C-alpha positions, -999 to +999 in steps of 0.1 A: +804-043-212+791-026-227+777+013-226+778+002-189+817+020-177+809+049-197+772+059-182+779+090-159+753+109-144+730+082-146+713+080-105+699+100-078+695+103-048+660+100-032+660+091+005+690+081+029+711+054+013+678+048-020+682+063-052+669+060-087+682+052-123+679+088-141+692+065-172+694+037-188+724+011-178+730-019-198+757-045-185+760-077-207+764-113-187+792-135-194+811-125-225+800-098-255+792-118-275+767-138-259+744-108-260+725-113-228+725-076-220+702-062-192+688-030-194+681-011-158+651+012-172+649+046-161+632+051-130+641+021-113+647+029-076+676+004-055+691+008-022+725+013-013+721-008+014+754-017+037+753-029+070+754-004+093+788-024+112+807-014+077+799+016+073+826+029+083+847+012+057+822+010+027+800+040+026+767+034+008+774+066-010+806+056-029+799+063-062+818+027-075+796+005-058+760+025-069+762+008-099+764-022-088+735-021-064+711-004-089+724-040-112+723-061-083+687-047-067+673-051-107+681-085-112+664-094-075+634-077-094+638-102-122+633-130-094+673-140-099+682-160-067+707-141-045+740-165-057+735-153-095+731-115-088+759-112-060+780-126-089+770-097-109+774-077-082+810-088-079+818-082-115+801-050-120+822-037-085+853-051-108+848-033-143+842+000-117+875-007-100+864-015-069+897-031-047+891-069-040+892-072-005+863-046-011+850-066-038+849-101-017+834-085+019+806-069+003+799-098-027+800-120+004+777-096+023+751-096-001+751-138-007+747-140+030+729-114+046+702-105+032+689-061+044+660-045+044 
């Protein structure tokens, strides 16, 4: 997962549930040897979107989720479909140590619901 899990102080809040990257965030899709690395650029805005009904369980400000939120939004901005971006979202949360229950619920939410 490249420098993904070692990244610190990489974003800042810019709104209620909005953030902006302050350092590049690199994610390798698939096996590290594939060379399929994507970097979210500095200054990229993203949302910590969690449906209101689920915020008592999943905080949009939980640091364990923020990198996955940034990657998901970045991949969507590149034109990736919701399923592919959602799969990367799930893997990113796994890399950050998010438990199985949280990952499944949040991945299903990004796959099947659209929030704005």
